PDB file of N, CA, C and O in Angstrom:
ATOM      1  N   MET A   1       0.824  -1.191   0.000  1.00  0.00           N
ATOM      2  CA  MET A   1       0.000   0.000   0.000  1.00  0.00           C
ATOM      3  C   MET A   1       0.864   1.249   0.000  1.00  0.00           C
ATOM      4  O   MET A   1       0.566   2.234  -0.675  1.00  0.00           O
ATOM      5  N   LYS A   2       1.963   1.183   0.789  1.00  0.00           N
ATOM      6  CA  LYS A   2       2.835   2.352   0.840  1.00  0.00           C
ATOM      7  C   LYS A   2       3.527   2.585  -0.493  1.00  0.00           C
ATOM      8  O   LYS A   2       3.766   3.734  -0.864  1.00  0.00           O
ATOM      9  N   SER A   3       3.852   1.534  -1.217  1.00  0.00           N
ATOM     10  CA  SER A   3       4.521   1.705  -2.511  1.00  0.00           C
ATOM     11  C   SER A   3       3.561   2.319  -3.538  1.00  0.00           C
ATOM     12  O   SER A   3       3.997   3.101  -4.383  1.00  0.00           O
ATOM     13  N   LEU A   4       2.288   1.989  -3.485  1.00  0.00           N
ATOM     14  CA  LEU A   4       1.298   2.570  -4.386  1.00  0.00           C
ATOM     15  C   LEU A   4       1.144   4.063  -4.121  1.00  0.00           C
ATOM     16  O   LEU A   4       1.066   4.848  -5.066  1.00  0.00           O
ATOM     17  N   ILE A   5       1.099   4.463  -2.880  1.00  0.00           N
ATOM     18  CA  ILE A   5       0.991   5.882  -2.520  1.00  0.00           C
ATOM     19  C   ILE A   5       2.267   6.606  -2.910  1.00  0.00           C
ATOM     20  O   ILE A   5       2.209   7.724  -3.423  1.00  0.00           O
ATOM     21  N   ALA A   6       3.406   5.994  -2.679  1.00  0.00           N
ATOM     22  CA  ALA A   6       4.686   6.619  -3.035  1.00  0.00           C
ATOM     23  C   ALA A   6       4.801   6.790  -4.548  1.00  0.00           C
ATOM     24  O   ALA A   6       5.284   7.821  -5.017  1.00  0.00           O
ATOM     25  N   THR A   7       4.366   5.800  -5.311  1.00  0.00           N
ATOM     26  CA  THR A   7       4.402   5.886  -6.778  1.00  0.00           C
ATOM     27  C   THR A   7       3.464   6.989  -7.269  1.00  0.00           C
ATOM     28  O   THR A   7       3.837   7.775  -8.140  1.00  0.00           O
ATOM     29  N   PHE A   8       2.273   7.050  -6.727  1.00  0.00           N
ATOM     30  CA  PHE A   8       1.316   8.087  -7.109  1.00  0.00           C
ATOM     31  C   PHE A   8       1.846   9.469  -6.753  1.00  0.00           C
ATOM     32  O   PHE A   8       1.723  10.400  -7.549  1.00  0.00           O
ATOM     33  N   LEU A   9       2.429   9.612  -5.581  1.00  0.00           N
ATOM     34  CA  LEU A   9       2.988  10.891  -5.151  1.00  0.00           C
ATOM     35  C   LEU A   9       4.155  11.299  -6.041  1.00  0.00           C
ATOM     36  O   LEU A   9       4.275  12.473  -6.393  1.00  0.00           O
ATOM     37  N   LEU A  10       5.015  10.357  -6.413  1.00  0.00           N
ATOM     38  CA  LEU A  10       6.145  10.640  -7.293  1.00  0.00           C
ATOM     39  C   LEU A  10       5.655  11.053  -8.686  1.00  0.00           C
ATOM     40  O   LEU A  10       6.209  11.970  -9.292  1.00  0.00           O
ATOM     41  N   LEU A  11       4.645  10.395  -9.180  1.00  0.00           N
ATOM     42  CA  LEU A  11       4.070  10.745 -10.481  1.00  0.00           C
ATOM     43  C   LEU A  11       3.451  12.138 -10.450  1.00  0.00           C
ATOM     44  O   LEU A  11       3.642  12.919 -11.382  1.00  0.00           O
ATOM     45  N   ALA A  12       2.715  12.458  -9.393  1.00  0.00           N
ATOM     46  CA  ALA A  12       2.093  13.773  -9.265  1.00  0.00           C
ATOM     47  C   ALA A  12       3.140  14.871  -9.183  1.00  0.00           C
ATOM     48  O   ALA A  12       2.982  15.919  -9.809  1.00  0.00           O
ATOM     49  N   VAL A  13       4.193  14.655  -8.435  1.00  0.00           N
ATOM     50  CA  VAL A  13       5.269  15.643  -8.317  1.00  0.00           C
ATOM     51  C   VAL A  13       5.959  15.820  -9.656  1.00  0.00           C
ATOM     52  O   VAL A  13       6.306  16.945 -10.018  1.00  0.00           O
ATOM     53  N   SER A  14       6.169  14.747 -10.399  1.00  0.00           N
ATOM     54  CA  SER A  14       6.811  14.836 -11.717  1.00  0.00           C
ATOM     55  C   SER A  14       5.968  15.650 -12.689  1.00  0.00           C
ATOM     56  O   SER A  14       6.486  16.494 -13.421  1.00  0.00           O
ATOM     57  N   VAL A  15       4.670  15.392 -12.689  1.00  0.00           N
ATOM     58  CA  VAL A  15       3.780  16.128 -13.589  1.00  0.00           C
ATOM     59  C   VAL A  15       3.745  17.606 -13.223  1.00  0.00           C
ATOM     60  O   VAL A  15       3.826  18.460 -14.106  1.00  0.00           O
ATOM     61  N   LEU A  16       3.630  17.914 -11.958  1.00  0.00           N
ATOM     62  CA  LEU A  16       3.589  19.320 -11.535  1.00  0.00           C
ATOM     63  C   LEU A  16       4.916  20.016 -11.803  1.00  0.00           C
ATOM     64  O   LEU A  16       4.920  21.190 -12.172  1.00  0.00           O
ATOM     65  N   ALA A  17       6.027  19.338 -11.632  1.00  0.00           N
ATOM     66  CA  ALA A  17       7.331  19.943 -11.908  1.00  0.00           C
ATOM     67  C   ALA A  17       7.494  20.208 -13.403  1.00  0.00           C
ATOM     68  O   ALA A  17       8.067  21.222 -13.800  1.00  0.00           O
ATOM     69  N   GLY A  18       6.994  19.301 -14.218  1.00  0.00           N
ATOM     70  CA  GLY A  18       7.067  19.500 -15.666  1.00  0.00           C
ATOM     71  C   GLY A  18       6.216  20.664 -16.126  1.00  0.00           C
ATOM     72  O   GLY A  18       6.622  21.414 -17.013  1.00  0.00           O
ATOM     73  N   CYS A  19       5.053  20.825 -15.543  1.00  0.00           N
ATOM     74  CA  CYS A  19       4.170  21.935 -15.910  1.00  0.00           C
ATOM     75  C   CYS A  19       4.727  23.273 -15.436  1.00  0.00           C
ATOM     76  O   CYS A  19       4.571  24.293 -16.107  1.00  0.00           O
ATOM     77  N   ALA A  20       5.363  23.260 -14.300  1.00  0.00           N
ATOM     78  CA  ALA A  20       5.887  24.509 -13.736  1.00  0.00           C
ATOM     79  C   ALA A  20       7.098  25.019 -14.509  1.00  0.00           C
ATOM     80  O   ALA A  20       7.320  26.228 -14.568  1.00  0.00           O
ATOM     81  N   SER A  21       7.881  24.129 -15.099  1.00  0.00           N
ATOM     82  CA  SER A  21       9.094  24.568 -15.780  1.00  0.00           C
ATOM     83  C   SER A  21       8.874  24.843 -17.262  1.00  0.00           C
ATOM     84  O   SER A  21       9.801  25.270 -17.951  1.00  0.00           O
ATOM     85  N   HIS A  22       7.678  24.609 -17.758  1.00  0.00           N
ATOM     86  CA  HIS A  22       7.400  24.806 -19.183  1.00  0.00           C
ATOM     87  C   HIS A  22       7.347  26.296 -19.512  1.00  0.00           C
ATOM     88  O   HIS A  22       6.588  27.051 -18.904  1.00  0.00           O
ATOM     89  N   VAL A  23       8.164  26.708 -20.479  1.00  0.00           N
ATOM     90  CA  VAL A  23       8.155  28.097 -20.927  1.00  0.00           C
ATOM     91  C   VAL A  23       7.274  28.165 -22.165  1.00  0.00           C
ATOM     92  O   VAL A  23       7.548  27.501 -23.165  1.00  0.00           O
ATOM     93  N   SER A  24       6.252  28.943 -22.102  1.00  0.00           N
ATOM     94  CA  SER A  24       5.305  29.059 -23.203  1.00  0.00           C
ATOM     95  C   SER A  24       5.908  29.906 -24.323  1.00  0.00           C
ATOM     96  O   SER A  24       6.418  30.994 -24.056  1.00  0.00           O
ATOM     97  N   PRO A  25       5.862  29.433 -25.567  1.00  0.00           N
ATOM     98  CA  PRO A  25       6.421  30.218 -26.667  1.00  0.00           C
ATOM     99  C   PRO A  25       5.658  31.514 -26.926  1.00  0.00           C
ATOM    100  O   PRO A  25       6.215  32.442 -27.514  1.00  0.00           O
ATOM    101  N   GLU A  26       4.397  31.600 -26.501  1.00  0.00           N
ATOM    102  CA  GLU A  26       3.631  32.824 -26.720  1.00  0.00           C
ATOM    103  C   GLU A  26       4.132  33.971 -25.849  1.00  0.00           C
ATOM    104  O   GLU A  26       3.915  35.140 -26.169  1.00  0.00           O
ATOM    105  N   LEU A  27       4.799  33.636 -24.753  1.00  0.00           N
ATOM    106  CA  LEU A  27       5.216  34.680 -23.824  1.00  0.00           C
ATOM    107  C   LEU A  27       6.545  35.319 -24.207  1.00  0.00           C
ATOM    108  O   LEU A  27       6.865  36.407 -23.727  1.00  0.00           O
ATOM    109  N   ARG A  28       7.314  34.670 -25.053  1.00  0.00           N
ATOM    110  CA  ARG A  28       8.594  35.262 -25.435  1.00  0.00           C
ATOM    111  C   ARG A  28       8.361  36.243 -26.589  1.00  0.00           C
ATOM    112  O   ARG A  28       7.477  36.027 -27.417  1.00  0.00           O
ATOM    113  N   PRO A  29       9.137  37.299 -26.642  1.00  0.00           N
ATOM    114  CA  PRO A  29       8.962  38.263 -27.735  1.00  0.00           C
ATOM    115  C   PRO A  29       9.488  37.691 -29.056  1.00  0.00           C
ATOM    116  O   PRO A  29      10.387  36.851 -29.065  1.00  0.00           O
ATOM    117  N   TYR A  30       8.915  38.157 -30.163  1.00  0.00           N
ATOM    118  CA  TYR A  30       9.383  37.737 -31.477  1.00  0.00           C
ATOM    119  C   TYR A  30      10.706  38.397 -31.793  1.00  0.00           C
ATOM    120  O   TYR A  30      10.958  39.533 -31.391  1.00  0.00           O
ATOM    121  N   THR A  31      11.556  37.675 -32.522  1.00  0.00           N
ATOM    122  CA  THR A  31      12.799  38.277 -32.997  1.00  0.00           C
ATOM    123  C   THR A  31      12.469  39.163 -34.194  1.00  0.00           C
ATOM    124  O   THR A  31      11.357  39.113 -34.719  1.00  0.00           O
ATOM    125  N   ALA A  32      13.427  39.965 -34.620  1.00  0.00           N
ATOM    126  CA  ALA A  32      13.204  40.857 -35.759  1.00  0.00           C
ATOM    127  C   ALA A  32      12.933  40.048 -37.026  1.00  0.00           C
ATOM    128  O   ALA A  32      12.093  40.426 -37.842  1.00  0.00           O
ATOM    129  N   GLU A  33      13.643  38.940 -37.184  1.00  0.00           N
ATOM    130  CA  GLU A  33      13.438  38.095 -38.367  1.00  0.00           C
ATOM    131  C   GLU A  33      12.046  37.463 -38.365  1.00  0.00           C
ATOM    132  O   GLU A  33      11.399  37.391 -39.410  1.00  0.00           O
ATOM    133  N   GLU A  34      11.585  37.007 -37.206  1.00  0.00           N
ATOM    134  CA  GLU A  34      10.246  36.437 -37.112  1.00  0.00           C
ATOM    135  C   GLU A  34       9.173  37.484 -37.388  1.00  0.00           C
ATOM    136  O   GLU A  34       8.172  37.188 -38.042  1.00  0.00           O
ATOM    137  N   SER A  35       9.367  38.683 -36.905  1.00  0.00           N
ATOM    138  CA  SER A  35       8.407  39.768 -37.163  1.00  0.00           C
ATOM    139  C   SER A  35       8.329  40.086 -38.646  1.00  0.00           C
ATOM    140  O   SER A  35       7.245  40.311 -39.183  1.00  0.00           O
ATOM    141  N   LYS A  36       9.482  40.105 -39.308  1.00  0.00           N
ATOM    142  CA  LYS A  36       9.520  40.390 -40.743  1.00  0.00           C
ATOM    143  C   LYS A  36       8.815  39.280 -41.524  1.00  0.00           C
ATOM    144  O   LYS A  36       8.065  39.560 -42.459  1.00  0.00           O
ATOM    145  N   GLU A  37       9.053  38.023 -41.143  1.00  0.00           N
ATOM    146  CA  GLU A  37       8.395  36.902 -41.822  1.00  0.00           C
ATOM    147  C   GLU A  37       6.875  36.946 -41.632  1.00  0.00           C
ATOM    148  O   GLU A  37       6.120  36.691 -42.571  1.00  0.00           O
ATOM    149  N   LEU A  38       6.436  37.267 -40.421  1.00  0.00           N
ATOM    150  CA  LEU A  38       4.990  37.379 -40.176  1.00  0.00           C
ATOM    151  C   LEU A  38       4.369  38.500 -41.004  1.00  0.00           C
ATOM    152  O   LEU A  38       3.265  38.350 -41.528  1.00  0.00           O
ATOM    153  N   ALA A  39       5.078  39.624 -41.120  1.00  0.00           N
ATOM    154  CA  ALA A  39       4.567  40.741 -41.913  1.00  0.00           C
ATOM    155  C   ALA A  39       4.492  40.370 -43.393  1.00  0.00           C
ATOM    156  O   ALA A  39       3.537  40.743 -44.074  1.00  0.00           O
ATOM    157  N   LEU A  40       5.488  39.639 -43.898  1.00  0.00           N
ATOM    158  CA  LEU A  40       5.461  39.221 -45.302  1.00  0.00           C
ATOM    159  C   LEU A  40       4.350  38.210 -45.562  1.00  0.00           C
ATOM    160  O   LEU A  40       3.715  38.251 -46.616  1.00  0.00           O
ATOM    161  N   GLU A  41       4.108  37.305 -44.620  1.00  0.00           N
ATOM    162  CA  GLU A  41       3.008  36.349 -44.772  1.00  0.00           C
ATOM    163  C   GLU A  41       1.661  37.073 -44.783  1.00  0.00           C
ATOM    164  O   GLU A  41       0.776  36.726 -45.565  1.00  0.00           O
ATOM    165  N   ALA A  42       1.506  38.067 -43.927  1.00  0.00           N
ATOM    166  CA  ALA A  42       0.265  38.841 -43.901  1.00  0.00           C
ATOM    167  C   ALA A  42       0.095  39.618 -45.208  1.00  0.00           C
ATOM    168  O   ALA A  42      -1.021  39.756 -45.710  1.00  0.00           O
ATOM    169  N   LEU A  43       1.194  40.119 -45.752  1.00  0.00           N
ATOM    170  CA  LEU A  43       1.151  40.855 -47.013  1.00  0.00           C
ATOM    171  C   LEU A  43       0.707  39.945 -48.149  1.00  0.00           C
ATOM    172  O   LEU A  43      -0.056  40.364 -49.020  1.00  0.00           O
ATOM    173  N   ASN A  44       1.178  38.707 -48.144  1.00  0.00           N
ATOM    174  CA  ASN A  44       0.785  37.758 -49.194  1.00  0.00           C
ATOM    175  C   ASN A  44      -0.698  37.452 -49.152  1.00  0.00           C
ATOM    176  O   ASN A  44      -1.287  37.159 -50.193  1.00  0.00           O
ATOM    177  N   ARG A  45      -1.314  37.511 -47.999  1.00  0.00           N
ATOM    178  CA  ARG A  45      -2.731  37.163 -47.852  1.00  0.00           C
ATOM    179  C   ARG A  45      -3.670  38.329 -48.147  1.00  0.00           C
ATOM    180  O   ARG A  45      -4.886  38.140 -48.200  1.00  0.00           O
ATOM    181  N   ARG A  46      -3.131  39.518 -48.337  1.00  0.00           N
ATOM    182  CA  ARG A  46      -3.996  40.688 -48.452  1.00  0.00           C
ATOM    183  C   ARG A  46      -4.656  40.852 -49.814  1.00  0.00           C
ATOM    184  O   ARG A  46      -5.646  41.575 -49.923  1.00  0.00           O
ATOM    185  N   GLY A  47      -4.150  40.213 -50.842  1.00  0.00           N
ATOM    186  CA  GLY A  47      -4.769  40.300 -52.164  1.00  0.00           C
ATOM    187  C   GLY A  47      -4.595  41.652 -52.824  1.00  0.00           C
ATOM    188  O   GLY A  47      -5.526  42.172 -53.439  1.00  0.00           O
ATOM    189  N   LEU A  48      -3.413  42.220 -52.702  1.00  0.00           N
ATOM    190  CA  LEU A  48      -3.141  43.526 -53.301  1.00  0.00           C
ATOM    191  C   LEU A  48      -2.835  43.379 -54.789  1.00  0.00           C
ATOM    192  O   LEU A  48      -2.555  42.283 -55.274  1.00  0.00           O
ATOM    193  N   SER A  49      -2.895  44.495 -55.500  1.00  0.00           N
ATOM    194  CA  SER A  49      -2.501  44.478 -56.901  1.00  0.00           C
ATOM    195  C   SER A  49      -0.984  44.279 -56.985  1.00  0.00           C
ATOM    196  O   SER A  49      -0.276  44.376 -55.982  1.00  0.00           O
ATOM    197  N   PHE A  50      -0.506  44.001 -58.185  1.00  0.00           N
ATOM    198  CA  PHE A  50       0.908  43.732 -58.402  1.00  0.00           C
ATOM    199  C   PHE A  50       1.781  44.889 -57.926  1.00  0.00           C
ATOM    200  O   PHE A  50       2.761  44.683 -57.210  1.00  0.00           O
ATOM    201  N   ASP A  51       1.418  46.105 -58.328  1.00  0.00           N
ATOM    202  CA  ASP A  51       2.216  47.279 -57.959  1.00  0.00           C
ATOM    203  C   ASP A  51       2.164  47.559 -56.462  1.00  0.00           C
ATOM    204  O   ASP A  51       3.185  47.863 -55.846  1.00  0.00           O
ATOM    205  N   GLU A  52       0.963  47.455 -55.875  1.00  0.00           N
ATOM    206  CA  GLU A  52       0.826  47.695 -54.431  1.00  0.00           C
ATOM    207  C   GLU A  52       1.612  46.662 -53.624  1.00  0.00           C
ATOM    208  O   GLU A  52       2.254  47.000 -52.629  1.00  0.00           O
ATOM    209  N   TYR A  53       1.556  45.402 -54.060  1.00  0.00           N
ATOM    210  CA  TYR A  53       2.277  44.335 -53.361  1.00  0.00           C
ATOM    211  C   TYR A  53       3.778  44.609 -53.339  1.00  0.00           C
ATOM    212  O   TYR A  53       4.416  44.521 -52.290  1.00  0.00           O
ATOM    213  N   HIS A  54       4.337  44.942 -54.502  1.00  0.00           N
ATOM    214  CA  HIS A  54       5.781  45.166 -54.568  1.00  0.00           C
ATOM    215  C   HIS A  54       6.195  46.436 -53.830  1.00  0.00           C
ATOM    216  O   HIS A  54       7.300  46.504 -53.291  1.00  0.00           O
ATOM    217  N   ALA A  55       5.331  47.429 -53.800  1.00  0.00           N
ATOM    218  CA  ALA A  55       5.637  48.644 -53.048  1.00  0.00           C
ATOM    219  C   ALA A  55       5.685  48.351 -51.548  1.00  0.00           C
ATOM    220  O   ALA A  55       6.603  48.790 -50.856  1.00  0.00           O
ATOM    221  N   LYS A  56       4.697  47.609 -51.050  1.00  0.00           N
ATOM    222  CA  LYS A  56       4.661  47.263 -49.620  1.00  0.00           C
ATOM    223  C   LYS A  56       5.806  46.317 -49.254  1.00  0.00           C
ATOM    224  O   LYS A  56       6.392  46.436 -48.177  1.00  0.00           O
ATOM    225  N   LYS A  57       6.123  45.383 -50.144  1.00  0.00           N
ATOM    226  CA  LYS A  57       7.208  44.439 -49.875  1.00  0.00           C
ATOM    227  C   LYS A  57       8.546  45.166 -49.798  1.00  0.00           C
ATOM    228  O   LYS A  57       9.360  44.879 -48.921  1.00  0.00           O
ATOM    229  N   ALA A  58       8.774  46.101 -50.707  1.00  0.00           N
ATOM    230  CA  ALA A  58      10.007  46.879 -50.677  1.00  0.00           C
ATOM    231  C   ALA A  58      10.081  47.714 -49.404  1.00  0.00           C
ATOM    232  O   ALA A  58      11.155  47.887 -48.830  1.00  0.00           O
ATOM    233  N   GLU A  59       8.944  48.228 -48.970  1.00  0.00           N
ATOM    234  CA  GLU A  59       8.886  49.011 -47.731  1.00  0.00           C
ATOM    235  C   GLU A  59       9.228  48.139 -46.516  1.00  0.00           C
ATOM    236  O   GLU A  59       9.971  48.564 -45.632  1.00  0.00           O
ATOM    237  N   LEU A  60       8.680  46.919 -46.479  1.00  0.00           N
ATOM    238  CA  LEU A  60       8.960  46.011 -45.359  1.00  0.00           C
ATOM    239  C   LEU A  60      10.413  45.562 -45.327  1.00  0.00           C
ATOM    240  O   LEU A  60      11.017  45.456 -44.259  1.00  0.00           O
ATOM    241  N   LEU A  61      10.965  45.300 -46.502  1.00  0.00           N
ATOM    242  CA  LEU A  61      12.337  44.803 -46.564  1.00  0.00           C
ATOM    243  C   LEU A  61      13.370  45.923 -46.514  1.00  0.00           C
ATOM    244  O   LEU A  61      14.567  45.660 -46.396  1.00  0.00           O
ATOM    245  N   GLY A  62      12.919  47.152 -46.602  1.00  0.00           N
ATOM    246  CA  GLY A  62      13.840  48.282 -46.545  1.00  0.00           C
ATOM    247  C   GLY A  62      14.665  48.427 -47.803  1.00  0.00           C
ATOM    248  O   GLY A  62      15.785  48.936 -47.765  1.00  0.00           O
ATOM    249  N   GLN A  63      14.117  47.983 -48.911  1.00  0.00           N
ATOM    250  CA  GLN A  63      14.810  48.077 -50.191  1.00  0.00           C
ATOM    251  C   GLN A  63      14.252  49.251 -50.977  1.00  0.00           C
ATOM    252  O   GLN A  63      13.104  49.647 -50.775  1.00  0.00           O
ATOM    253  N   PRO A  64      15.059  49.809 -51.872  1.00  0.00           N
ATOM    254  CA  PRO A  64      14.504  50.865 -52.729  1.00  0.00           C
ATOM    255  C   PRO A  64      13.437  50.267 -53.635  1.00  0.00           C
ATOM    256  O   PRO A  64      13.557  49.137 -54.107  1.00  0.00           O
ATOM    257  N   GLN A  65      12.407  51.042 -53.861  1.00  0.00           N
ATOM    258  CA  GLN A  65      11.273  50.541 -54.637  1.00  0.00           C
ATOM    259  C   GLN A  65      11.648  50.476 -56.110  1.00  0.00           C
ATOM    260  O   GLN A  65      12.088  51.466 -56.694  1.00  0.00           O
ATOM    261  N   LYS A  66      11.471  49.310 -56.699  1.00  0.00           N
ATOM    262  CA  LYS A  66      11.742  49.129 -58.120  1.00  0.00           C
ATOM    263  C   LYS A  66      10.469  49.425 -58.886  1.00  0.00           C
ATOM    264  O   LYS A  66       9.366  49.159 -58.408  1.00  0.00           O
ATOM    265  N   SER A  67      10.627  49.968 -60.059  1.00  0.00           N
ATOM    266  CA  SER A  67       9.439  50.241 -60.859  1.00  0.00           C
ATOM    267  C   SER A  67       9.210  49.048 -61.783  1.00  0.00           C
ATOM    268  O   SER A  67      10.085  48.684 -62.569  1.00  0.00           O
ATOM    269  N   PHE A  68       8.056  48.458 -61.685  1.00  0.00           N
ATOM    270  CA  PHE A  68       7.673  47.358 -62.538  1.00  0.00           C
ATOM    271  C   PHE A  68       6.660  47.892 -63.535  1.00  0.00           C
ATOM    272  O   PHE A  68       5.659  48.507 -63.166  1.00  0.00           O
ATOM    273  N   SER A  69       6.938  47.649 -64.785  1.00  0.00           N
ATOM    274  CA  SER A  69       5.981  48.076 -65.802  1.00  0.00           C
ATOM    275  C   SER A  69       6.044  47.101 -66.970  1.00  0.00           C
ATOM    276  O   SER A  69       6.997  46.336 -67.120  1.00  0.00           O
ATOM    277  N   PHE A  70       5.019  47.153 -67.776  1.00  0.00           N
ATOM    278  CA  PHE A  70       4.945  46.285 -68.933  1.00  0.00           C
ATOM    279  C   PHE A  70       5.298  47.088 -70.175  1.00  0.00           C
ATOM    280  O   PHE A  70       4.940  48.260 -70.298  1.00  0.00           O
ATOM    281  N   ASP A  71       6.001  46.446 -71.086  1.00  0.00           N
ATOM    282  CA  ASP A  71       6.322  47.133 -72.337  1.00  0.00           C
ATOM    283  C   ASP A  71       5.238  46.844 -73.373  1.00  0.00           C
ATOM    284  O   ASP A  71       4.384  45.980 -73.173  1.00  0.00           O
ATOM    285  N   ASN A  72       5.286  47.564 -74.454  1.00  0.00           N
ATOM    286  CA  ASN A  72       4.280  47.402 -75.495  1.00  0.00           C
ATOM    287  C   ASN A  72       4.713  46.405 -76.559  1.00  0.00           C
ATOM    288  O   ASN A  72       3.976  46.187 -77.521  1.00  0.00           O
ATOM    289  N   HIS A  73       5.860  45.805 -76.420  1.00  0.00           N
ATOM    290  CA  HIS A  73       6.369  44.902 -77.446  1.00  0.00           C
ATOM    291  C   HIS A  73       5.644  43.562 -77.438  1.00  0.00           C
ATOM    292  O   HIS A  73       5.566  42.915 -78.483  1.00  0.00           O
ATOM    293  N   GLY A  74       5.124  43.131 -76.328  1.00  0.00           N
ATOM    294  CA  GLY A  74       4.477  41.828 -76.239  1.00  0.00           C
ATOM    295  C   GLY A  74       2.981  41.869 -76.455  1.00  0.00           C
ATOM    296  O   GLY A  74       2.326  40.827 -76.430  1.00  0.00           O
ATOM    297  N   GLU A  75       2.430  43.042 -76.666  1.00  0.00           N
ATOM    298  CA  GLU A  75       0.991  43.141 -76.834  1.00  0.00           C
ATOM    299  C   GLU A  75       0.582  42.744 -78.246  1.00  0.00           C
ATOM    300  O   GLU A  75       1.322  42.978 -79.202  1.00  0.00           O
ATOM    301  N   MET A  76      -0.586  42.148 -78.374  1.00  0.00           N
ATOM    302  CA  MET A  76      -1.130  41.804 -79.678  1.00  0.00           C
ATOM    303  C   MET A  76      -2.494  42.439 -79.823  1.00  0.00           C
ATOM    304  O   MET A  76      -3.239  42.580 -78.853  1.00  0.00           O
ATOM    305  N   ASN A  77      -2.802  42.809 -81.007  1.00  0.00           N
ATOM    306  CA  ASN A  77      -4.105  43.356 -81.308  1.00  0.00           C
ATOM    307  C   ASN A  77      -4.892  42.282 -82.044  1.00  0.00           C
ATOM    308  O   ASN A  77      -4.456  41.805 -83.092  1.00  0.00           O
ATOM    309  N   ALA A  78      -6.037  41.898 -81.514  1.00  0.00           N
ATOM    310  CA  ALA A  78      -6.824  40.835 -82.127  1.00  0.00           C
ATOM    311  C   ALA A  78      -7.441  41.269 -83.444  1.00  0.00           C
ATOM    312  O   ALA A  78      -7.804  40.421 -84.259  1.00  0.00           O
ATOM    313  N   GLU A  79      -7.567  42.564 -83.669  1.00  0.00           N
ATOM    314  CA  GLU A  79      -8.158  43.041 -84.905  1.00  0.00           C
ATOM    315  C   GLU A  79      -7.144  43.139 -86.033  1.00  0.00           C
ATOM    316  O   GLU A  79      -7.525  43.285 -87.195  1.00  0.00           O
ATOM    317  N   ARG A  80      -5.875  43.062 -85.711  1.00  0.00           N
ATOM    318  CA  ARG A  80      -4.840  43.156 -86.735  1.00  0.00           C
ATOM    319  C   ARG A  80      -4.713  41.809 -87.428  1.00  0.00           C
ATOM    320  O   ARG A  80      -4.567  40.779 -86.770  1.00  0.00           O
ATOM    321  N   ALA A  81      -4.768  41.818 -88.727  1.00  0.00           N
ATOM    322  CA  ALA A  81      -4.677  40.578 -89.493  1.00  0.00           C
ATOM    323  C   ALA A  81      -3.215  40.188 -89.643  1.00  0.00           C
ATOM    324  O   ALA A  81      -2.358  41.019 -89.946  1.00  0.00           O
ATOM    325  N   VAL A  82      -2.953  38.919 -89.426  1.00  0.00           N
ATOM    326  CA  VAL A  82      -1.603  38.397 -89.595  1.00  0.00           C
ATOM    327  C   VAL A  82      -1.607  37.579 -90.879  1.00  0.00           C
ATOM    328  O   VAL A  82      -2.377  36.630 -91.021  1.00  0.00           O
ATOM    329  N   GLN A  83      -0.762  37.947 -91.785  1.00  0.00           N
ATOM    330  CA  GLN A  83      -0.693  37.235 -93.050  1.00  0.00           C
ATOM    331  C   GLN A  83       0.363  36.152 -92.965  1.00  0.00           C
ATOM    332  O   GLN A  83       1.546  36.429 -92.770  1.00  0.00           O
ATOM    333  N   LEU A  84      -0.082  34.917 -93.114  1.00  0.00           N
ATOM    334  CA  LEU A  84       0.842  33.796 -93.204  1.00  0.00           C
ATOM    335  C   LEU A  84       1.084  33.519 -94.665  1.00  0.00           C
ATOM    336  O   LEU A  84       0.189  33.685 -95.494  1.00  0.00           O
ATOM    337  N   HIS A  85       2.256  33.110 -94.976  1.00  0.00           N
ATOM    338  CA  HIS A  85       2.653  32.915 -96.369  1.00  0.00           C
ATOM    339  C   HIS A  85       1.776  31.851 -97.047  1.00  0.00           C
ATOM    340  O   HIS A  85       1.856  30.668 -96.716  1.00  0.00           O
ATOM    341  N   GLY A  86       0.962  32.274 -97.972  1.00  0.00           N
ATOM    342  CA  GLY A  86       0.154  31.354 -98.762  1.00  0.00           C
ATOM    343  C   GLY A  86      -1.140  30.905 -98.106  1.00  0.00           C
ATOM    344  O   GLY A  86      -1.883  30.127 -98.705  1.00  0.00           O
ATOM    345  N   ARG A  87      -1.438  31.368 -96.892  1.00  0.00           N
ATOM    346  CA  ARG A  87      -2.655  30.939 -96.219  1.00  0.00           C
ATOM    347  C   ARG A  87      -3.405  32.158 -95.694  1.00  0.00           C
ATOM    348  O   ARG A  87      -2.788  33.139 -95.276  1.00  0.00           O
ATOM    349  N   PRO A  88      -4.715  32.097 -95.715  1.00  0.00           N
ATOM    350  CA  PRO A  88      -5.457  33.209 -95.088  1.00  0.00           C
ATOM    351  C   PRO A  88      -5.332  33.129 -93.552  1.00  0.00           C
ATOM    352  O   PRO A  88      -5.144  32.049 -92.992  1.00  0.00           O
ATOM    353  N   SER A  89      -5.435  34.235 -92.918  1.00  0.00           N
ATOM    354  CA  SER A  89      -5.281  34.245 -91.466  1.00  0.00           C
ATOM    355  C   SER A  89      -6.505  33.782 -90.757  1.00  0.00           C
ATOM    356  O   SER A  89      -6.527  33.736 -89.527  1.00  0.00           O
TER     357      SER A  89
END
């Protein structure tokens, strides 16, 4: 009977000691790198336009803002007829 009580008491003390020494990750402050990663993840979820996204990302990363634009060389006009050699378009 005494061994059963001693075993139960030892188990209870072990569990309470384990709970008391546990450091919760929510209580520690975020590092600068973790804060930056969280901000970038939140930025990805916001659904911004291409230009707005890159402007905010450059602001978060502390980089100079690059200008992204499209050129007119890749555009096609559907009304313009393309003549293939020997075949109607």
